[in-house]
C-alpha positions as CSV (number, residue, x, y, z in Angstrom):
1,X,0.0,0.0,0.2
2,X,1.3,3.4,-0.9
3,X,1.4,6.2,2.0
4,X,-1.3,8.2,0.1
5,X,-3.7,4.7,-0.2
6,X,-3.3,4.9,3.4
7,X,-4.5,7.9,4.3
8,X,-8.6,8.1,5.1
9,X,-8.4,11.4,6.9
10,X,-6.6,14.4,8.3
11,X,-5.6,12.7,11.5
12,X,-3.5,10.2,9.4
13,X,-1.2,12.7,8.3
14,X,-0.1,13.5,11.7
15,X,1.3,10.1,12.7
16,X,4.0,10.7,9.8
17,X,7.8,11.6,10.0
18,X,9.5,14.4,7.8
19,X,10.6,11.7,5.5
20,X,7.2,10.1,5.2
21,X,5.9,13.7,4.6
22,X,8.3,14.0,1.8
23,X,7.4,11.0,0.3
24,X,3.6,11.6,0.4
25,X,3.9,14.9,-1.5
26,X,5.7,13.0,-4.1
27,X,3.4,10.5,-4.1
28,X,-0.3,13.0,-4.5
29,X,2.0,14.7,-7.4
30,X,2.3,11.7,-9.0
31,X,-1.2,11.1,-8.3
32,X,-2.3,14.0,-9.7
33,X,-0.8,14.2,-13.2
34,X,-2.3,10.8,-13.6
35,X,-5.8,11.4,-12.9
36,X,-6.0,14.8,-14.1
37,X,-4.4,13.5,-17.6
38,X,-7.6,11.4,-18.0
39,X,-10.2,13.3,-17.0
40,X,-9.3,17.2,-17.4
41,X,-9.0,19.6,-14.7
42,X,-7.1,22.0,-12.4
43,X,-3.8,20.5,-12.7
44,X,-1.4,23.3,-11.7
45,X,-2.8,25.1,-9.1
46,X,-3.3,21.5,-7.1
47,X,0.4,20.8,-7.8
48,X,1.4,24.2,-6.0
49,X,-0.5,23.5,-3.1
50,X,0.3,20.0,-1.6
51,X,3.2,20.7,1.0
52,X,0.6,23.8,2.3
53,X,-2.2,21.3,1.9
54,X,-0.4,18.8,4.4
55,X,0.1,21.2,6.3
56,X,-3.0,22.8,6.7
57,X,-4.3,19.6,7.7
58,X,-1.4,18.5,10.1
59,X,-2.1,22.0,12.1
60,X,-5.9,22.3,12.1
61,X,-8.6,20.1,13.3
62,X,-11.3,19.5,10.2
63,X,-13.7,20.3,10.2
64,X,-13.7,21.0,13.7
65,X,-11.4,23.7,12.8
66,X,-12.9,25.5,9.0
67,X,-10.5,25.5,6.4
68,X,-11.8,27.2,3.1
69,X,-10.4,27.5,-0.5
70,X,-10.6,30.3,-2.4
71,X,-11.1,29.7,-5.0
72,X,-11.9,25.8,-4.9
73,X,-9.9,24.5,-7.9
74,X,-7.1,24.5,-5.7
75,X,-8.8,21.9,-3.4
76,X,-8.0,18.7,-5.0
77,X,-5.3,18.0,-2.4
78,X,-7.6,18.6,0.4
79,X,-10.2,16.0,-1.3
80,X,-7.5,13.6,-1.4
81,X,-6.3,13.8,2.4
82,X,-9.9,14.0,3.3
83,X,-10.1,10.6,2.2
84,X,-11.3,10.8,-1.3
85,X,-9.3,8.7,-3.8
86,X,-10.9,8.0,-6.3
87,X,-10.9,10.4,-9.2
88,X,-11.7,8.4,-12.3
89,X,-14.8,10.5,-13.1
90,X,-13.6,13.7,-11.6
91,X,-16.0,16.4,-13.1
92,X,-18.2,13.8,-14.5
93,X,-21.4,12.4,-13.7
94,X,-21.3,10.7,-10.5
95,X,-17.9,11.6,-10.0
96,X,-16.1,13.8,-7.8
97,X,-16.6,17.8,-7.9
98,X,-14.0,20.0,-9.6
99,X,-14.3,21.9,-7.0
100,X,-15.1,22.0,-2.7
101,X,-18.9,20.2,-2.3
102,X,-20.7,20.1,0.8
103,X,-22.7,17.0,-0.5
104,X,-19.2,14.9,-0.7
105,X,-17.6,15.5,2.5
106,X,-17.8,17.3,5.7
107,X,-14.4,18.8,5.3
108,X,-15.8,21.1,2.2
109,X,-17.1,24.0,4.2
110,X,-18.0,26.4,1.2
111,X,-18.6,25.2,-2.9
112,X,-17.1,28.2,-4.4
113,X,-15.5,28.8,-7.6
114,X,-15.8,32.3,-8.2
115,X,-13.1,34.2,-6.7
116,X,-12.4,36.2,-3.7
117,X,-15.2,35.1,-1.5
118,X,-13.5,32.9,1.1
119,X,-12.5,36.0,3.3
120,X,-16.2,37.0,3.7
121,X,-17.0,33.7,4.6
122,X,-14.2,33.5,7.2
123,X,-15.3,36.8,9.0
124,X,-18.8,35.3,9.2
125,X,-17.8,32.2,10.7
126,X,-15.5,33.8,13.5
127,X,-18.0,36.4,14.3
128,X,-20.2,33.1,14.7
129,X,-17.8,31.2,17.0
130,X,-17.5,34.6,19.0
131,X,-20.9,34.8,20.1
132,X,-21.1,31.5,20.3
133,X,-18.5,31.1,22.8
134,X,-16.7,28.5,20.8
135,X,-13.2,30.0,21.4
136,X,-11.4,26.5,20.3
137,X,-12.4,26.7,16.8
138,X,-10.0,28.2,14.0
139,X,-10.8,30.1,11.1
140,X,-8.4,29.6,8.0
141,X,-8.9,30.9,4.6
142,X,-6.8,29.7,2.2
143,X,-6.3,32.1,-0.8
144,X,-4.7,32.4,-3.9
145,X,-2.8,35.8,-4.7
146,X,-5.2,36.5,-7.9
147,X,-8.1,36.4,-5.3
148,X,-7.1,39.2,-3.7
149,X,-6.8,41.4,-6.5
150,X,-10.7,41.2,-6.1
151,X,-12.2,43.9,-4.4
152,X,-14.5,41.7,-2.0
153,X,-11.4,40.7,-0.5
154,X,-10.3,44.2,0.8
155,X,-14.0,44.6,1.8
156,X,-13.5,41.6,4.2
157,X,-9.9,42.4,5.1
158,X,-11.0,45.7,6.5
159,X,-13.9,43.8,8.7
160,X,-11.7,41.3,9.5
161,X,-8.6,43.8,10.9
162,X,-11.6,45.2,12.8
163,X,-12.0,42.6,14.8
164,X,-9.0,42.4,16.9
165,X,-10.7,39.6,19.1
166,X,-11.8,37.4,16.7
167,X,-8.8,35.2,15.2
168,X,-8.6,34.3,11.4
169,X,-5.8,32.9,9.8
170,X,-5.5,33.9,6.0
171,X,-2.9,31.6,3.8
172,X,-2.0,33.5,0.7
173,X,-0.9,30.9,-1.7
174,X,1.0,32.9,-3.6
175,X,2.3,31.8,-7.0
176,X,2.2,35.1,-8.7
177,X,-0.9,33.9,-11.0
178,X,-4.4,34.1,-11.3
179,X,-5.0,32.0,-14.5
180,X,-2.0,34.1,-16.1
181,X,0.7,36.0,-13.8
182,X,-1.3,38.1,-11.0
183,X,-1.7,41.8,-12.8
184,X,-1.9,45.1,-10.8
185,X,0.1,47.0,-8.2
186,X,-0.7,44.3,-5.2
187,X,0.7,41.9,-7.5
188,X,3.8,44.0,-7.7
189,X,3.4,44.7,-3.9
190,X,3.5,40.3,-3.5
191,X,6.4,40.2,-6.3
192,X,8.9,42.4,-4.1
193,X,8.1,40.4,-0.8
194,X,9.0,37.3,-2.5
195,X,12.7,38.5,-3.2
196,X,13.2,40.9,-0.6
197,X,15.7,39.2,1.8
198,X,17.4,43.0,2.8
199,X,14.6,43.4,5.9
200,X,15.9,40.2,7.8
201,X,19.9,41.2,8.0
202,X,18.8,44.6,8.5
203,X,16.6,43.8,11.4
204,X,19.3,41.0,12.8
205,X,21.4,44.1,13.1
206,X,19.0,45.8,14.8
207,X,18.4,43.4,17.2
208,X,22.0,42.3,18.1
209,X,22.7,46.7,18.5
210,X,20.0,47.7,20.3
211,X,20.3,45.7,23.3
212,X,24.1,46.9,23.4
213,X,23.1,50.5,23.1
214,X,23.9,52.6,26.3
215,X,20.6,54.1,28.0
216,X,20.1,57.4,26.6
217,X,16.3,57.8,27.2
218,X,13.2,57.9,25.3
219,X,14.9,60.3,21.9
220,X,17.0,57.1,21.4
221,X,14.3,54.5,22.0
222,X,11.8,56.2,19.6
223,X,15.1,56.9,17.2
224,X,16.3,53.0,16.8
225,X,12.2,52.1,16.8
226,X,11.7,54.8,14.0
227,X,15.2,53.3,12.0
228,X,13.5,49.6,12.5
229,X,10.4,50.8,11.5
230,X,11.9,52.4,8.5
231,X,13.9,49.8,7.1
232,X,10.5,47.7,7.3
233,X,8.6,50.0,5.2
234,X,11.4,50.2,2.6
235,X,12.7,46.9,2.6
236,X,9.8,44.6,3.5
237,X,7.0,46.2,2.6
238,X,4.8,43.9,4.4
239,X,3.8,47.0,6.5
240,X,0.7,47.4,4.1
241,X,-0.9,44.2,6.0
242,X,0.9,45.3,9.1
243,X,-1.2,49.0,8.8
244,X,-4.6,47.1,9.0
245,X,-3.5,45.7,12.0
246,X,-2.9,42.0,11.1
247,X,-0.2,40.2,12.0
248,X,2.4,39.6,9.2
249,X,4.3,35.8,8.8
250,X,6.3,35.6,5.8
251,X,7.1,35.0,3.2
252,X,7.4,31.4,3.7
253,X,8.7,28.8,1.4
254,X,5.0,27.1,0.5
255,X,6.8,24.0,-0.7
256,X,9.1,23.5,2.8
257,X,6.5,21.5,4.8
258,X,7.8,21.8,8.1
259,X,8.2,25.7,7.6
260,X,4.4,26.0,6.7
261,X,3.9,24.1,9.7
262,X,5.5,26.2,12.0
263,X,4.1,29.1,10.5
264,X,0.6,28.0,10.7
265,X,1.4,26.8,14.5
266,X,2.7,30.4,15.2
267,X,-0.5,32.1,13.6
268,X,-2.9,29.5,15.6
269,X,-1.6,30.8,18.6
270,X,-1.1,34.2,18.1
271,X,-5.1,34.9,18.9
272,X,-5.8,37.8,16.2
273,X,-6.0,38.1,12.8
274,X,-3.0,36.8,11.2
275,X,-1.6,36.5,7.6
276,X,0.5,33.8,6.5
277,X,2.4,34.5,3.3
278,X,3.5,31.1,1.5
279,X,5.3,31.5,-1.8
280,X,4.3,28.4,-4.3
281,X,5.2,27.4,-7.7
282,X,2.4,26.8,-10.0
283,X,2.8,23.3,-11.6
284,X,5.4,22.1,-9.1
285,X,7.1,19.1,-9.9
286,X,5.8,18.3,-13.6
287,X,7.9,20.0,-16.1
288,X,5.7,20.6,-18.8
289,X,2.9,22.8,-16.1
290,X,6.0,24.8,-14.7
291,X,7.5,25.3,-18.5
292,X,3.8,26.2,-19.8
293,X,4.4,29.9,-19.9
294,X,0.6,30.8,-20.7
295,X,-0.9,29.6,-17.4
296,X,1.0,26.7,-16.2
297,X,-1.7,24.2,-17.2
298,X,-3.7,25.8,-14.7
299,X,-6.7,23.9,-16.5
300,X,-8.0,22.0,-19.6
301,X,-8.9,18.5,-21.0
302,X,-7.3,15.3,-21.0
303,X,-3.1,15.3,-21.9
304,X,-0.5,13.0,-22.4
305,X,1.1,12.6,-18.7
306,X,4.5,11.6,-20.8
307,X,4.3,15.0,-22.7
308,X,1.9,17.5,-20.8
309,X,0.6,17.3,-24.9
310,X,-3.2,18.4,-24.6
311,X,-5.8,15.9,-26.6
312,X,-7.4,17.8,-28.8
313,X,-10.9,17.2,-29.5
314,X,-12.6,17.1,-33.3
315,X,-14.5,19.6,-34.3
316,X,-14.2,23.2,-35.7
317,X,-12.7,26.1,-34.1
318,X,-13.6,27.4,-31.1
319,X,-16.3,29.8,-30.3
320,X,-13.5,31.8,-28.3
321,X,-11.0,31.4,-31.3
322,X,-13.6,33.1,-33.4
323,X,-13.9,35.6,-31.1
324,X,-10.3,36.5,-30.4
325,X,-9.3,36.8,-34.2
326,X,-12.4,39.0,-35.3
327,X,-11.1,41.2,-32.4
328,X,-7.9,41.6,-34.1
329,X,-9.6,42.4,-37.5
330,X,-12.2,45.0,-35.8
331,X,-9.2,46.5,-34.0
332,X,-7.3,47.2,-36.9
333,X,-10.0,49.0,-38.7
334,X,-11.2,50.9,-35.4
335,X,-8.4,52.7,-33.2
336,X,-11.1,53.4,-31.0
337,X,-12.0,49.3,-29.8
338,X,-10.2,48.0,-26.7
339,X,-10.3,45.2,-24.5
340,X,-10.8,44.4,-21.1
341,X,-10.4,41.1,-19.4
342,X,-10.6,40.1,-15.5
343,X,-7.6,38.4,-15.0
344,X,-8.5,36.0,-18.1
345,X,-6.5,37.2,-21.0
346,X,-6.3,33.7,-22.7
347,X,-9.5,32.2,-21.4
348,X,-11.7,34.2,-22.9
349,X,-9.5,34.7,-26.2
350,X,-8.0,38.5,-25.5
351,X,-4.3,37.3,-25.9
352,X,-3.9,37.5,-30.1
353,X,-5.6,41.3,-29.7
354,X,-3.1,42.3,-26.7
355,X,-0.2,40.8,-28.7
356,X,-1.4,42.8,-31.6
357,X,-2.7,45.8,-29.6
358,X,-0.6,45.9,-26.5
359,X,-1.6,49.4,-25.5
360,X,-5.0,48.8,-26.0
361,X,-5.7,45.6,-23.6
362,X,-6.6,46.0,-19.8
363,X,-6.0,43.1,-17.7
364,X,-7.9,44.6,-13.9
365,X,-7.6,41.4,-12.2
366,X,-10.3,39.6,-10.7
367,X,-12.4,42.7,-10.7
368,X,-15.5,42.3,-12.6
369,X,-17.2,45.4,-11.2
370,X,-14.3,47.5,-11.8
371,X,-13.9,45.9,-14.9
372,X,-17.2,47.1,-15.9
373,X,-17.0,50.9,-14.2
374,X,-13.7,51.5,-15.8
375,X,-15.1,50.3,-19.3
376,X,-18.0,52.9,-18.6
377,X,-14.9,55.4,-17.9
378,X,-13.3,54.3,-21.2
379,X,-16.6,54.9,-23.2
380,X,-17.2,58.5,-21.7
381,X,-13.6,59.1,-22.8
382,X,-14.6,58.5,-26.3
383,X,-13.1,54.9,-26.7
384,X,-15.5,51.7,-27.3
385,X,-14.6,48.8,-24.8
386,X,-15.4,45.4,-25.4
387,X,-15.6,43.5,-22.1
388,X,-14.5,40.0,-22.2
389,X,-15.5,37.3,-19.0
390,X,-17.5,34.1,-18.7
391,X,-21.3,34.5,-18.7
392,X,-21.0,33.3,-15.2
393,X,-19.2,35.9,-13.8
394,X,-21.2,38.7,-15.4
395,X,-23.5,38.4,-12.3
396,X,-21.0,39.7,-10.5
397,X,-21.4,42.9,-11.8
398,X,-24.8,43.6,-12.5
399,X,-25.3,46.9,-10.6
400,X,-22.3,48.0,-12.6
401,X,-24.2,46.8,-15.8
402,X,-27.3,48.7,-14.7
403,X,-26.2,51.8,-12.8
404,X,-22.9,52.6,-14.6
405,X,-22.8,51.6,-18.3
406,X,-26.7,51.1,-18.9
407,X,-28.0,54.5,-17.0
408,X,-25.4,56.4,-18.8
409,X,-25.8,55.0,-21.9
410,X,-22.5,54.3,-23.1
411,X,-21.4,52.0,-25.9
412,X,-19.6,49.2,-23.8
413,X,-19.9,45.9,-25.5
414,X,-19.8,42.6,-23.5
415,X,-18.3,39.2,-24.8
416,X,-20.0,36.9,-22.6
417,X,-17.8,33.2,-23.1
418,X,-19.3,29.9,-21.7
419,X,-22.8,30.7,-21.8
420,X,-25.5,28.3,-21.3
421,X,-24.8,25.1,-20.1
422,X,-20.9,24.4,-19.6
423,X,-21.5,21.4,-17.5
424,X,-18.4,19.7,-16.5
425,X,-17.6,22.8,-13.7
426,X,-20.7,22.8,-11.9
427,X,-23.3,24.4,-10.6
428,X,-21.4,27.8,-10.3
429,X,-19.7,27.9,-14.1
430,X,-23.3,27.3,-15.9
431,X,-24.0,30.6,-18.0
432,X,-27.5,30.3,-17.5
433,X,-28.5,33.9,-15.9
434,X,-27.3,36.2,-18.1
435,X,-29.9,36.9,-20.8
436,X,-32.3,36.7,-17.6
437,X,-30.6,39.7,-15.7
438,X,-29.8,41.6,-18.8
439,X,-33.8,41.8,-20.3
440,X,-34.2,44.0,-16.9
441,X,-31.4,46.3,-18.2
442,X,-33.0,49.4,-19.7
443,X,-31.1,50.6,-23.0
444,X,-29.3,47.2,-23.4
445,X,-29.3,45.0,-26.4
446,X,-28.5,41.7,-26.7
447,X,-26.9,39.7,-29.8
448,X,-27.0,35.6,-29.4
449,X,-25.3,34.1,-32.7
450,X,-26.3,30.3,-33.8
451,X,-22.6,30.0,-35.4
452,X,-19.3,31.4,-36.1
453,X,-20.2,33.2,-39.1
454,X,-22.9,35.0,-36.8
455,X,-20.4,35.6,-34.0
456,X,-18.6,37.7,-36.5
457,X,-21.2,39.5,-37.9
458,X,-23.0,40.4,-34.3
459,X,-19.9,41.1,-32.7
460,X,-19.8,43.7,-35.3
461,X,-23.1,44.9,-35.0
462,X,-22.3,45.3,-31.3
463,X,-19.3,47.3,-31.8
464,X,-21.3,49.5,-34.2
465,X,-23.7,50.5,-31.7
466,X,-23.0,54.3,-30.2
467,X,-25.9,55.6,-27.9
468,X,-25.9,52.4,-25.0
469,X,-24.5,49.2,-24.3
470,X,-24.5,45.6,-25.9
471,X,-23.8,42.2,-25.0
472,X,-22.9,39.1,-27.1
473,X,-23.0,35.5,-25.5
474,X,-21.9,32.4,-27.0
475,X,-21.1,29.1,-25.8
476,X,-18.2,26.8,-24.8
477,X,-16.4,24.8,-26.9
478,X,-16.3,24.3,-30.9
479,X,-18.6,26.3,-33.0
480,X,-20.8,24.2,-35.0
481,X,-21.2,24.1,-38.8
482,X,-22.4,27.5,-40.3
483,X,-26.3,27.4,-40.7
484,X,-27.1,29.9,-43.4
485,X,-30.9,31.7,-44.0
486,X,-33.7,30.6,-46.4
487,X,-35.3,33.7,-45.7
488,X,-35.8,37.0,-43.8
489,X,-38.5,37.8,-41.1
490,X,-38.2,41.8,-40.2
491,X,-34.3,41.3,-38.8
492,X,-34.3,37.7,-38.1
493,X,-33.3,35.3,-40.2
494,X,-35.7,32.3,-41.1
495,X,-33.7,28.8,-40.8
496,X,-36.0,26.1,-42.3
497,X,-39.6,26.3,-43.4
498,X,-41.8,23.0,-43.8
499,X,-45.2,23.0,-44.6
500,X,-47.1,19.9,-43.4
501,X,-50.2,18.1,-44.2
502,X,-52.9,19.0,-41.8
503,X,-52.9,22.8,-42.2
504,X,-51.5,23.2,-38.7
505,X,-48.5,25.5,-38.3
506,X,-45.8,26.2,-35.3
507,X,-43.1,28.9,-35.4
508,X,-40.0,27.6,-33.5
509,X,-37.8,30.4,-32.2
510,X,-34.6,29.2,-31.9
511,X,-32.0,31.5,-29.8
512,X,-28.5,31.1,-30.2
513,X,-26.9,27.4,-30.0
514,X,-30.7,26.3,-29.8
515,X,-30.8,26.6,-33.9
516,X,-29.0,23.6,-34.7
517,X,-31.7,21.1,-32.2
518,X,-34.6,23.6,-33.4
519,X,-33.7,22.7,-37.2
520,X,-33.5,19.2,-36.6
521,X,-36.4,18.9,-34.3
522,X,-38.8,20.7,-37.0
523,X,-37.5,17.9,-39.2
524,X,-38.9,15.6,-37.1
525,X,-42.1,17.7,-36.2
526,X,-42.6,18.4,-40.0
527,X,-42.3,14.4,-40.4
528,X,-46.0,14.2,-38.3
529,X,-47.5,16.2,-40.9
530,X,-46.9,19.3,-39.1
531,X,-46.1,22.5,-40.6
532,X,-42.9,24.1,-38.9
533,X,-41.0,27.7,-39.4
534,X,-37.8,27.7,-37.3
535,X,-36.4,31.9,-37.2
536,X,-33.6,32.6,-35.4
537,X,-34.0,36.0,-34.0
538,X,-30.1,36.9,-34.0
539,X,-31.3,39.7,-31.1
540,X,-33.0,38.6,-28.4
541,X,-33.1,41.9,-26.7
542,X,-35.2,43.9,-27.8
543,X,-37.4,41.3,-29.5
544,X,-37.6,42.0,-33.4
545,X,-41.1,43.7,-33.9
546,X,-41.8,41.6,-36.8
547,X,-42.1,38.5,-34.6
548,X,-46.1,39.2,-33.7
549,X,-47.0,39.3,-37.1
550,X,-45.0,36.1,-37.9
551,X,-46.8,34.6,-34.9
552,X,-50.3,35.4,-36.1
553,X,-49.8,32.8,-38.7
554,X,-48.8,29.8,-36.5
555,X,-51.2,28.0,-33.9
556,X,-48.3,27.6,-31.4
557,X,-45.3,29.6,-30.9
558,X,-42.4,27.8,-29.4
559,X,-39.0,29.2,-27.9
560,X,-35.9,27.5,-27.0
561,X,-33.1,28.6,-25.5
562,X,-29.5,28.0,-23.9
563,X,-30.7,30.2,-20.5
564,X,-32.7,30.0,-17.1
565,X,-36.6,29.7,-18.5
566,X,-37.5,33.2,-15.7
567,X,-37.3,36.5,-17.4
568,X,-35.5,35.2,-20.5
569,X,-36.2,35.2,-24.0
570,X,-39.0,33.0,-23.8
571,X,-40.6,35.3,-21.5
572,X,-39.4,38.6,-23.3
573,X,-41.6,36.9,-26.5
574,X,-44.4,35.7,-24.2
575,X,-44.6,39.3,-23.0
576,X,-44.5,40.7,-26.5
577,X,-47.3,38.2,-27.9
578,X,-49.4,39.8,-25.1
579,X,-48.5,43.5,-25.4
580,X,-49.5,43.2,-29.3
581,X,-52.3,41.4,-28.8
582,X,-51.4,37.8,-30.5
583,X,-53.3,35.3,-28.6
584,X,-51.5,32.1,-30.0
585,X,-50.1,29.7,-27.2
586,X,-46.4,29.7,-26.3
587,X,-44.2,27.3,-25.3
588,X,-41.2,28.1,-23.3
589,X,-38.2,25.8,-23.3
590,X,-34.5,26.2,-21.5
591,X,-32.8,25.4,-18.6
592,X,-34.9,24.8,-15.1
593,X,-34.0,27.4,-12.1
594,X,-32.0,25.0,-10.6
595,X,-28.2,24.6,-9.5
596,X,-27.4,22.3,-11.9
597,X,-24.8,19.0,-10.8
598,X,-21.9,18.8,-12.7
599,X,-22.1,16.4,-16.1
600,X,-21.1,16.7,-19.4
601,X,-23.1,19.4,-21.5
602,X,-24.9,16.6,-23.5
603,X,-26.1,14.8,-20.5
604,X,-27.4,17.9,-18.9
605,X,-29.2,19.1,-22.2
606,X,-30.7,15.8,-22.6
607,X,-32.2,15.8,-18.9
608,X,-33.4,19.2,-18.9
609,X,-35.3,18.6,-23.0
610,X,-33.2,20.5,-24.6
611,X,-32.3,18.0,-27.0
612,X,-34.0,17.6,-30.8
613,X,-36.1,14.9,-29.8
614,X,-37.0,15.6,-26.8
615,X,-38.1,19.4,-28.4
616,X,-39.8,17.9,-31.1
617,X,-41.8,15.3,-28.8
618,X,-43.2,18.3,-26.8
619,X,-44.2,20.1,-29.4
620,X,-46.0,17.5,-31.2
621,X,-47.6,16.7,-28.1
622,X,-48.9,20.0,-27.4
623,X,-50.1,20.4,-31.1
624,X,-51.9,17.5,-30.3
625,X,-53.7,18.6,-27.2
626,X,-54.5,22.4,-29.0
627,X,-56.6,20.7,-31.9
628,X,-58.0,18.2,-30.7
629,X,-61.7,18.6,-30.5
630,X,-61.8,18.2,-26.8
631,X,-59.5,21.3,-26.8
632,X,-62.9,23.4,-28.3
633,X,-65.6,21.6,-26.3
634,X,-66.0,23.4,-23.0
635,X,-67.9,20.1,-21.8
636,X,-65.6,18.1,-22.7
637,X,-62.7,20.4,-21.1
638,X,-65.3,20.0,-17.8
639,X,-65.2,15.8,-18.0
640,X,-61.9,15.8,-18.0
641,X,-61.3,18.5,-15.3
642,X,-63.5,16.2,-13.7
643,X,-62.0,12.6,-14.5
644,X,-58.9,14.2,-12.8
645,X,-60.3,15.3,-9.8
């Protein structure tokens, strides 16, 4: 049995000696590379957190003590130490989540994969334990240095520092990166801490000299103390944290398990808020990850463990790649177009734009709220900013979209990657909220391309808007083959038209990625003798004014969208039909308003009825109900109700 196999819980770590701990770290890294190479996942962050996580579980008593990870993608080692070794189905249906999961283990405290939240949780836990008189319980937040670029961290720090009698231990896992190298003033500050050694030598000199100095009164003491403080400010800029009233320990070599453990024990015994600053290497111990200059194999699909080369899936170019290429083309034509990213330059496809126009790209760190309002300022200054974020992260900046960009009617374009069902990253990463929240925003225009050609086309239409904000959303993965229109209805594209044989017609409105399933579903419905028209609205806010008149020609209107059903495209269409006096019945198909378990995109779409077969079956059954004789016979309807009762 390997050492790793013998670890069934944190208590098993406490019986190991230094040599065994070193061997365990090696086994964990070997396990990570082999396991993640098969399933894909977050490799680099976990390779860098091995010794740190071991030390945490040797010093603290989880789950009595609360250990939280921000973000949760660095928690694979934590899962292993708490007895979860089966990574065969990592991020797949029925397998382990790629993030902490309260359903999996009592050791997983928070289910977070949006950054910069753990310190606020920690502040709440510390207050709760104080009020309950539970003084023997530690609260520990492990925060990646990238997360510290998020404003929410600093709001929490302000409160944590104010609670001098509420001990919170903040472990900064500092590898100089979030996805890519960490951006901004804080990043430079932490970089100074990593490389500055002079302070320690100077402090040693003062410690040796002051006790031997003659007693010359308070003036000499204050002078010497001032020298010490000045040296600290100049040589070791940890003062930023200490000036908040928080004890600072570090920098510590995060791969020296014994050093980390000693630092954590000191922190636990201090009795006040403490920051333990650990320097780690993302991708540690696996050369392909350490040498990956883009993101140290932060996350991705399956790969060859011998070389680190990712297994490329067959298919067309990724939506993200198409967006990135078109941004470069637009940038060459328009000098006013600039790009903004929130610490995700490569994942959202803006790296080519940054390479082509390095002075026109702004990485603001993990700070989506700031990104939106800063973009509004750029727009007010005469530029057209494109803010590229994952659709799920737009939620974090809703107030800024509403009250800054929209209220001021500024031309800011939001490019929302990974929209709709993303699947394997779980509930927090499905981009299923954006079309609902954006429907609330006055003056917002929302474009939803069905294929790569429409992504290029609609992106250009977005940046051509000069009197208000726009958004364009597209899914994860390879784009489908282009679907050409066979006609127009107002500004909408007609994708299919089947006459049918029974005189009944269905209007199927397919938003974005639902276009291909809708075209296929229409063929299945037409095979039952039912006429079908499929339209792609292209823009889902506002809904095209030609839609009501088209709907009058059909017995049923159906709307399919890759978004939560509540308040999104289906509801907008229904509202427009009511407002224009069109009484055609309407069916809406979308994502149920619930948090979805991790699984593949295809599995989830099948579960929620967004496949061609499921759409066709539901539409056919509904047409049968509304065209049956009973549907027009009140007495029959009464009998049916009576029978159900």
